[in-house]
All heavy atoms as an XYZ file, in Angstrom:
669
protein
N     -38.637    175.220    162.681
C     -38.395    173.811    162.708
C     -36.948    173.490    162.355
O     -36.415    172.483    162.802
C     -39.350    173.134    161.733
C     -39.409    171.681    161.937
S     -40.911    171.043    161.257
C     -40.454    169.369    161.239
N     -36.344    174.336    161.577
C     -34.953    174.090    161.195
C     -34.005    174.245    162.382
O     -32.882    173.765    162.337
C     -34.539    175.041    160.081
N     -34.469    174.877    163.448
C     -33.618    175.092    164.619
C     -33.615    173.906    165.575
O     -32.759    173.817    166.451
C     -34.081    176.328    165.402
C     -34.079    177.594    164.600
C     -35.262    178.234    164.278
C     -32.895    178.149    164.148
C     -35.268    179.400    163.531
C     -32.890    179.308    163.409
C     -34.078    179.928    163.105
O     -34.078    181.070    162.377
N     -34.569    173.009    165.453
C     -34.746    171.928    166.420
C     -33.489    171.075    166.608
O     -33.092    170.818    167.743
C     -35.967    171.062    166.052
C     -37.237    171.883    166.233
C     -36.029    169.790    166.894
C     -38.494    171.215    165.726
N     -32.825    170.612    165.542
C     -31.682    169.725    165.773
C     -30.410    170.427    166.235
O     -29.407    169.774    166.496
C     -31.470    169.049    164.421
C     -31.996    170.017    163.430
C     -33.135    170.708    164.124
N     -30.424    171.719    166.359
C     -29.226    172.452    166.751
C     -29.084    172.480    168.273
O     -30.068    172.368    169.006
C     -29.292    173.884    166.225
C     -29.392    174.038    164.711
C     -29.562    175.505    164.356
C     -28.188    173.459    164.013
N     -27.850    172.670    168.733
C     -27.657    172.823    170.173
C     -28.200    174.187    170.600
O     -28.452    175.062    169.778
C     -26.174    172.666    170.542
C     -25.299    173.706    169.889
O     -25.138    174.784    170.482
O     -24.788    173.430    168.784
N     -28.391    174.372    171.895
C     -29.072    175.554    172.427
C     -28.404    176.868    172.016
O     -29.071    177.802    171.583
C     -29.146    175.460    173.957
C     -29.932    176.575    174.612
C     -31.410    176.544    174.270
O     -31.950    175.465    174.009
O     -32.024    177.635    174.266
N     -27.092    176.950    172.146
C     -26.374    178.192    171.828
C     -26.505    178.546    170.346
O     -26.821    179.686    170.001
C     -24.891    178.048    172.212
C     -24.136    179.353    172.072
O     -24.669    180.395    172.521
O     -23.026    179.336    171.495
N     -26.283    177.572    169.475
C     -26.393    177.806    168.031
C     -27.824    178.149    167.652
O     -28.059    178.995    166.797
C     -25.926    176.560    167.247
O     -24.616    176.200    167.686
C     -25.901    176.822    165.774
N     -28.780    177.504    168.287
C     -30.193    177.756    168.000
C     -30.561    179.205    168.297
O     -31.179    179.886    167.483
C     -31.057    176.811    168.829
C     -32.530    176.934    168.535
C     -33.391    176.016    169.392
N     -32.847    174.675    169.437
C     -32.961    173.860    170.476
N     -33.590    174.259    171.557
N     -32.451    172.655    170.447
N     -30.147    179.694    169.466
C     -30.495    181.058    169.860
C     -29.821    182.080    168.944
O     -30.463    183.016    168.462
C     -30.107    181.305    171.340
C     -30.243    182.768    171.714
C     -30.951    180.435    172.249
N     -28.532    181.884    168.682
C     -27.809    182.823    167.817
C     -28.331    182.784    166.390
O     -28.491    183.826    165.746
C     -26.315    182.511    167.839
C     -25.648    182.865    169.145
C     -24.171    182.533    169.115
C     -23.509    182.866    170.441
N     -22.089    182.523    170.442
N     -28.593    181.594    165.887
C     -29.099    181.458    164.517
C     -30.470    182.066    164.351
O     -30.744    182.752    163.362
N     -31.336    181.827    165.317
C     -32.677    182.368    165.233
C     -32.653    183.897    165.292
O     -33.370    184.555    164.543
C     -33.536    181.811    166.363
C     -35.000    182.143    166.222
C     -35.857    181.408    167.231
O     -35.351    180.707    168.093
N     -37.155    181.554    167.116
N     -31.823    184.456    166.140
C     -31.717    185.918    166.230
C     -31.191    186.504    164.922
O     -31.709    187.518    164.441
C     -30.804    186.304    167.383
N     -30.180    185.867    164.346
C     -29.618    186.361    163.083
C     -30.645    186.303    161.963
O     -30.793    187.247    161.177
C     -28.388    185.549    162.706
N     -31.377    185.211    161.888
C     -32.382    185.062    160.834
C     -33.504    186.081    161.015
O     -33.980    186.675    160.039
C     -32.948    183.624    160.807
C     -34.186    183.527    159.950
C     -31.887    182.661    160.316
N     -33.926    186.296    162.245
C     -35.000    187.255    162.486
C     -34.585    188.670    162.104
O     -35.356    189.408    161.493
C     -35.441    187.203    163.941
C     -36.235    185.955    164.267
C     -36.578    185.835    165.739
O     -36.192    186.726    166.526
O     -37.233    184.848    166.098
N     -33.360    189.057    162.441
C     -32.900    190.418    162.139
C     -32.616    190.572    160.651
O     -33.161    191.452    159.988
C     -31.650    190.771    162.977
C     -31.049    192.074    162.510
C     -32.018    190.847    164.453
N     -31.767    189.706    160.126
C     -31.366    189.832    158.720
C     -32.526    189.496    157.787
O     -32.774    190.193    156.804
C     -30.143    188.945    158.425
C     -28.940    189.460    159.213
C     -29.829    188.906    156.937
C     -27.741    188.548    159.196
N     -33.251    188.418    158.110
C     -34.370    188.008    157.265
C     -35.472    189.044    157.208
O     -36.047    189.303    156.154
N     -35.770    189.642    158.332
C     -36.808    190.668    158.362
C     -36.441    191.877    157.520
O     -37.252    192.373    156.729
N     -35.216    192.319    157.683
C     -34.769    193.491    156.912
C     -34.649    193.170    155.432
O     -35.025    193.968    154.580
C     -33.447    193.999    157.459
C     -33.602    194.624    158.819
C     -32.307    195.164    159.352
N     -32.531    195.699    160.700
C     -31.583    196.110    161.488
N     -30.329    196.056    161.096
N     -31.869    196.577    162.683
N     -34.114    191.993    155.107
C     -33.984    191.606    153.696
C     -35.356    191.421    153.060
O     -35.559    191.780    151.894
C     -33.167    190.323    153.577
N     -36.302    190.882    153.810
C     -37.659    190.715    153.296
C     -38.324    192.047    152.989
O     -38.954    192.219    151.944
N     -38.153    192.988    153.893
C     -38.731    194.318    153.664
C     -38.064    195.000    152.481
O     -38.724    195.633    151.660
C     -38.587    195.181    154.918
C     -39.499    194.767    156.031
C     -39.282    195.626    157.264
C     -40.134    195.130    158.416
N     -39.908    195.908    159.634
N     -36.742    194.885    152.386
C     -36.018    195.510    151.273
C     -36.402    194.856    149.946
O     -36.596    195.546    148.937
C     -34.514    195.392    151.496
N     -36.528    193.539    149.949
C     -36.923    192.835    148.725
C     -38.320    193.208    148.279
O     -38.575    193.429    147.090
N     -39.244    193.279    149.233
C     -40.613    193.667    148.894
C     -40.650    195.102    148.369
O     -41.359    195.393    147.399
C     -41.507    193.528    150.108
N     -39.874    195.977    148.967
C     -39.816    197.367    148.495
C     -39.253    197.437    147.084
O     -39.741    198.210    146.250
C     -38.954    198.214    149.427
O     -39.532    198.292    150.691
N     -38.236    196.642    146.801
C     -37.653    196.630    145.455
C     -38.660    196.131    144.430
O     -38.747    196.686    143.320
C     -36.400    195.757    145.434
N     -39.426    195.112    144.790
C     -40.443    194.599    143.862
C     -41.521    195.644    143.610
O     -41.909    195.887    142.464
C     -41.053    193.287    144.401
C     -40.005    192.172    144.344
C     -42.299    192.893    143.622
C     -40.415    190.907    145.068
N     -42.003    196.276    144.668
C     -43.031    197.304    144.509
C     -42.492    198.469    143.689
O     -43.171    198.981    142.785
C     -43.545    197.786    145.886
C     -44.398    199.028    145.753
C     -44.314    196.674    146.560
N     -41.272    198.886    143.959
C     -40.678    199.995    143.218
C     -40.542    199.644    141.734
O     -40.860    200.446    140.865
C     -39.307    200.339    143.801
C     -38.643    201.489    143.119
C     -38.824    202.813    143.389
C     -37.711    201.425    142.037
N     -38.044    203.571    142.542
C     -37.356    202.732    141.702
C     -37.146    200.383    141.327
C     -36.466    203.025    140.679
C     -36.256    200.675    140.315
C     -35.932    201.986    140.002
N     -40.067    198.436    141.467
C     -39.895    197.995    140.079
C     -41.233    197.948    139.357
O     -41.362    198.449    138.234
C     -39.227    196.606    140.031
O     -37.967    196.686    140.686
C     -39.036    196.132    138.612
N     -42.219    197.345    139.994
C     -43.528    197.265    139.356
C     -44.150    198.640    139.162
O     -44.799    198.892    138.150
C     -44.461    196.364    140.165
C     -44.135    194.876    140.135
C     -45.069    194.109    141.058
C     -44.215    194.331    138.723
N     -43.930    199.532    140.107
C     -44.461    200.887    139.980
C     -43.813    201.614    138.802
O     -44.491    202.333    138.062
C     -44.217    201.688    141.275
O     -44.822    200.992    142.348
C     -44.801    203.082    141.178
N     -42.522    201.418    138.609
C     -41.840    202.089    137.515
C     -42.049    201.402    136.170
O     -42.056    202.062    135.134
C     -40.342    202.209    137.811
C     -40.092    203.243    138.885
O     -40.700    204.294    138.890
N     -39.216    202.925    139.814
N     -42.197    200.089    136.168
C     -42.422    199.375    134.907
C     -43.838    199.610    134.415
O     -44.065    199.869    133.238
C     -42.147    197.858    135.087
C     -42.648    197.060    133.916
C     -40.664    197.614    135.281
N     -44.784    199.497    135.299
C     -46.182    199.701    134.942
C     -46.531    201.142    135.297
O     -46.950    201.447    136.395
C     -47.105    198.713    135.699
C     -48.540    198.904    135.262
C     -46.648    197.286    135.472
N     -46.340    202.029    134.344
C     -46.593    203.445    134.602
C     -48.097    203.718    134.649
O     -48.912    202.912    134.215
C     -45.936    204.298    133.518
O     -46.448    203.937    132.247
N     -48.443    204.849    135.173
C     -49.846    205.218    135.317
C     -50.530    205.250    133.951
O     -50.012    205.825    132.991
C     -49.958    206.584    135.985
N     -51.662    204.603    133.873
C     -52.421    204.612    132.629
C     -52.107    203.458    131.691
O     -52.880    203.177    130.800
N     -50.964    202.806    131.853
C     -50.669    201.675    130.978
C     -51.211    200.408    131.632
O     -51.193    200.262    132.848
C     -49.168    201.533    130.729
O     -48.519    201.058    131.876
N     -51.664    199.507    130.836
C     -52.235    198.274    131.366
C     -51.146    197.308    131.806
O     -50.062    197.243    131.215
N     -51.447    196.555    132.828
C     -50.482    195.583    133.332
C     -50.279    194.449    132.327
O     -49.236    193.809    132.307
C     -50.916    195.052    134.711
C     -49.762    194.346    135.398
C     -52.110    194.128    134.597
C     -49.971    194.091    136.859
N     -51.280    194.211    131.478
C     -51.165    193.136    130.494
C     -50.026    193.377    129.502
O     -49.456    192.429    128.975
C     -52.479    192.960    129.745
C     -53.652    192.479    130.599
C     -54.927    192.420    129.768
C     -53.357    191.134    131.208
N     -49.686    194.625    129.285
C     -48.579    194.941    128.374
C     -47.232    194.509    128.950
O     -46.266    194.356    128.229
C     -48.532    196.445    128.097
C     -49.706    196.969    127.322
C     -49.568    198.462    127.121
C     -50.778    199.021    126.414
N     -50.690    200.484    126.272
N     -47.177    194.331    130.244
C     -45.911    194.049    130.916
C     -45.809    192.621    131.431
O     -44.904    192.304    132.205
C     -45.724    195.028    132.081
C     -45.776    196.458    131.644
N     -44.769    197.043    130.934
C     -46.751    197.398    131.793
C     -45.098    198.300    130.675
N     -46.298    198.535    131.180
N     -46.709    191.757    131.012
C     -46.690    190.381    131.495
C     -45.408    189.645    131.115
O     -44.946    188.775    131.840
C     -47.906    189.611    130.984
C     -49.204    189.921    131.713
C     -50.340    189.088    131.127
C     -49.093    189.679    133.190
N     -44.822    189.986    129.962
C     -43.589    189.316    129.548
C     -42.404    189.702    130.433
O     -41.373    189.049    130.411
C     -43.276    189.615    128.078
C     -44.258    188.991    127.138
C     -45.154    189.762    126.432
C     -44.294    187.617    126.993
C     -46.065    189.176    125.577
C     -45.203    187.013    126.140
C     -46.095    187.800    125.424
N     -42.557    190.746    131.211
C     -41.541    191.126    132.194
C     -41.868    190.551    133.570
O     -40.986    190.040    134.266
C     -41.458    192.664    132.306
O     -41.206    193.206    131.023
C     -40.374    193.078    133.275
N     -43.119    190.619    133.947
C     -43.540    190.233    135.295
C     -43.520    188.715    135.485
O     -43.042    188.229    136.513
C     -44.934    190.811    135.596
C     -44.859    192.338    135.606
C     -45.467    190.295    136.916
C     -46.192    193.026    135.652
N     -44.018    187.968    134.515
C     -44.107    186.509    134.675
C     -42.734    185.856    134.820
O     -42.550    185.038    135.726
C     -44.942    185.888    133.532
C     -46.409    186.289    133.722
C     -44.796    184.374    133.498
C     -47.329    185.837    132.628
N     -41.734    186.174    133.981
C     -40.412    185.572    134.215
C     -39.811    185.948    135.574
O     -39.166    185.117    136.219
C     -39.551    186.121    133.077
C     -40.521    186.475    132.013
C     -41.751    186.922    132.727
N     -40.040    187.169    136.017
C     -39.559    187.589    137.330
C     -40.216    186.752    138.423
O     -39.543    186.276    139.346
C     -39.846    189.076    137.550
C     -39.452    189.664    138.889
C     -37.941    189.602    139.059
C     -39.935    191.091    139.003
N     -41.516    186.548    138.320
C     -42.236    185.731    139.289
C     -41.683    184.314    139.326
O     -41.419    183.768    140.403
C     -43.730    185.704    138.948
C     -44.507    184.712    139.759
C     -44.849    184.991    141.074
C     -44.890    183.488    139.218
C     -45.552    184.073    141.832
C     -45.588    182.564    139.963
C     -45.929    182.860    141.271
N     -41.495    183.705    138.159
C     -41.005    182.335    138.132
C     -39.550    182.216    138.586
O     -39.167    181.213    139.184
C     -41.214    181.703    136.751
C     -42.628    181.249    136.545
C     -43.475    181.927    135.679
C     -43.129    180.161    137.229
C     -44.776    181.519    135.495
C     -44.428    179.738    137.057
C     -45.263    180.417    136.182
N     -38.753    183.230    138.328
C     -37.367    183.215    138.824
C     -37.351    183.225    140.348
O     -36.603    182.478    140.977
C     -36.602    184.415    138.262
N     -38.190    184.049    140.941
C     -38.283    184.103    142.401
C     -38.823    182.787    142.948
O     -38.321    182.260    143.942
C     -39.153    185.298    142.849
C     -38.447    186.606    142.503
C     -39.476    185.225    144.339
C     -39.300    187.845    142.677
N     -39.827    182.229    142.284
C     -40.421    180.963    142.714
C     -39.404    179.827    142.671
O     -39.277    179.055    143.633
C     -41.623    180.622    141.831
C     -42.353    179.332    142.155
C     -43.041    179.440    143.512
C     -43.350    179.015    141.066
N     -38.654    179.727    141.600
C     -37.650    178.668    141.456
C     -36.539    178.831    142.500
O     -36.083    177.859    143.094
C     -37.093    178.639    140.019
C     -38.187    178.136    139.075
C     -35.845    177.774    139.921
C     -37.872    178.321    137.610
N     -36.120    180.061    142.727
C     -35.103    180.324    143.743
C     -35.610    179.919    145.127
O     -34.874    179.317    145.912
C     -34.706    181.813    143.737
O     -34.251    182.162    142.428
C     -33.630    182.106    144.753
N     -36.863    180.227    145.422
C     -37.456    179.875    146.709
C     -37.498    178.359    146.883
O     -37.105    177.836    147.932
C     -38.867    180.461    146.804
C     -39.527    180.170    148.110
C     -40.318    179.097    148.412
C     -39.434    180.936    149.304
N     -40.735    179.161    149.717
C     -40.204    180.287    150.292
C     -38.781    182.126    149.628
C     -40.334    180.778    151.572
C     -38.913    182.609    150.913
C     -39.674    181.944    151.869
N     -37.951    177.655    145.863
C     -38.046    176.194    145.944
C     -36.661    175.569    146.106
O     -36.478    174.643    146.908
C     -38.786    175.628    144.717
C     -40.267    176.033    144.780
C     -38.660    174.107    144.647
C     -41.053    175.724    143.530
N     -35.674    176.066    145.380
C     -34.312    175.550    145.504
C     -33.771    175.778    146.915
O     -33.118    174.893    147.490
C     -33.400    176.210    144.473
N     -34.056    176.930    147.494
C     -33.603    177.225    148.859
C     -34.254    176.291    149.867
O     -33.591    175.795    150.787
C     -33.939    178.669    149.228
O     -33.276    179.559    148.380
N     -35.528    176.034    149.704
C     -36.234    175.136    150.621
C     -35.682    173.719    150.510
O     -35.480    173.033    151.522
C     -37.756    175.171    150.355
C     -38.477    174.053    151.096
C     -38.325    176.524    150.734
N     -35.406    173.261    149.282
C     -34.848    171.913    149.097
C     -33.461    171.800    149.739
O     -33.150    170.795    150.384
C     -34.776    171.577    147.611
S     -36.397    171.307    146.875
N     -32.640    172.824    149.577
C     -31.301    172.809    150.166
C     -31.384    172.808    151.694
O     -30.658    172.068    152.364
C     -30.514    174.022    149.678
C     -29.076    174.026    150.091
C     -28.329    175.179    149.463
C     -26.879    175.164    149.872
N     -26.123    176.268    149.283
N     -32.284    173.622    152.243
C     -32.471    173.653    153.694
C     -32.981    172.309    154.194
O     -32.560    171.833    155.244
C     -33.444    174.762    154.090
C     -33.769    174.869    155.569
C     -32.519    175.172    156.382
C     -34.828    175.921    155.812
N     -33.855    171.672    153.431
C     -34.389    170.371    153.815
C     -33.284    169.325    153.904
O     -33.247    168.534    154.862
C     -35.450    169.921    152.821
O     -35.899    168.628    153.118
N     -32.379    169.323    152.947
C     -31.261    168.374    152.972
C     -30.377    168.605    154.196
O     -29.993    167.659    154.882
C     -30.432    168.489    151.701
C     -31.110    167.928    150.488
C     -30.251    168.105    149.257
C     -30.998    167.656    148.006
N     -30.237    167.911    146.786
N     -30.063    169.862    154.475
C     -29.233    170.177    155.635
C     -29.946    169.798    156.934
O     -29.319    169.307    157.873
C     -28.869    171.665    155.643
C     -27.873    172.035    154.580
C     -27.458    173.477    154.713
C     -26.383    173.808    153.701
N     -25.823    175.132    153.906
N     -31.229    170.014    156.982
C     -32.013    169.669    158.163
C     -31.984    168.160    158.401
O     -31.751    167.710    159.532
C     -33.455    170.152    157.995
C     -34.368    169.746    159.120
C     -34.351    170.426    160.328
C     -35.238    168.677    158.975
C     -35.179    170.051    161.371
C     -36.077    168.296    160.005
C     -36.048    168.986    161.195
O     -36.860    168.612    162.223
N     -32.213    167.383    157.343
C     -32.208    165.927    157.470
C     -30.834    165.416    157.924
O     -30.748    164.521    158.763
C     -32.593    165.269    156.143
C     -34.032    165.500    155.744
C     -35.032    164.901    156.707
O     -34.720    163.857    157.317
O     -36.109    165.495    156.866
N     -29.756    166.000    157.388
C     -28.406    165.614    157.803
C     -28.196    165.892    159.292
O     -27.626    165.079    160.022
C     -27.358    166.365    156.981
C     -27.270    165.927    155.541
C     -26.372    166.825    154.712
O     -25.789    167.796    155.262
O     -26.254    166.577    153.497
N     -28.651    167.054    159.736
C     -28.473    167.442    161.133
C     -29.303    166.551    162.054
O     -28.842    166.179    163.144
C     -28.863    168.909    161.310
C     -28.264    169.556    162.500
C     -26.775    169.680    162.341
C     -26.220    170.645    163.341
N     -24.778    170.594    163.440
N     -30.508    166.194    161.628
C     -31.352    165.312    162.432
C     -30.697    163.938    162.568
O     -30.665    163.356    163.660
C     -32.765    165.188    161.818
C     -33.550    164.053    162.451
C     -33.525    166.496    161.972
N     -30.156    163.415    161.458
C     -29.469    162.118    161.509
C     -28.232    162.187    162.409
O     -27.971    161.274    163.190
C     -29.071    161.679    160.111
C     -30.220    161.245    159.239
C     -29.793    160.895    157.826
O     -28.587    160.687    157.597
O     -30.680    160.829    156.967
N     -27.477    163.275    162.289
C     -26.280    163.459    163.129
C     -26.665    163.509    164.596
O     -26.023    162.893    165.448
C     -25.585    164.760    162.712
C     -24.344    165.087    163.489
C     -23.768    166.416    163.046
O     -23.572    166.614    161.828
O     -23.520    167.255    163.925
N     -27.729    164.213    164.899
C     -28.198    164.332    166.291
C     -28.680    162.988    166.822
O     -28.436    162.655    167.983
C     -29.319    165.387    166.335
C     -29.846    165.709    167.676
C     -29.049    166.815    168.296
N     -29.667    167.184    169.552
C     -29.757    168.390    169.998
N     -29.252    169.359    169.315
N     -30.320    168.632    171.128
N     -29.354    162.218    165.956
C     -29.846    160.895    166.376
C     -28.687    159.947    166.678
O     -28.755    159.153    167.618
C     -30.743    160.308    165.291
N     -27.610    160.061    165.901
C     -26.434    159.218    166.147
C     -25.740    159.595    167.456
O     -25.206    158.744    168.149
C     -25.451    159.336    164.987
C     -25.919    158.636    163.734
C     -24.940    158.809    162.612
C     -25.476    158.167    161.328
N     -24.564    158.390    160.199
N     -25.740    160.887    167.785
C     -25.155    161.350    169.036
C     -25.939    160.815    170.240
O     -25.340    160.447    171.261
C     -25.111    162.874    169.097
C     -24.111    163.498    168.167
C     -24.159    165.017    168.197
O     -24.983    165.581    168.960
O     -23.396    165.648    167.465
N     -27.238    160.812    170.110
C     -28.090    160.363    171.211
C     -27.988    158.853    171.397
O     -27.954    158.346    172.514
C     -29.554    160.781    170.972
C     -29.656    162.306    171.057
C     -30.490    160.135    171.989
C     -31.006    162.864    170.675
N     -27.899    158.116    170.288
C     -27.871    156.644    170.373
C     -26.558    156.096    170.828
O     -25.594    156.554    171.111
C     -28.186    156.055    169.003
């Protein structure tokens, strides 16, 4: 949906970049999380012992995600308004 207000050339290039970079970054990020959790929570130790590590990490990621969505929303609204002014 963020691509809608863009012109055709920018839309195609932006979508391709996001698909390539986003896909790889997502896989790398997920691997880092799994690796970290595997090493922090060793075999035989309960996950409850590590909640003070896991919960802040979860909330840091959540807050970062929400901030990114809000920033993208503002840019999207600006672009939609700009596009509407061009059409009118």
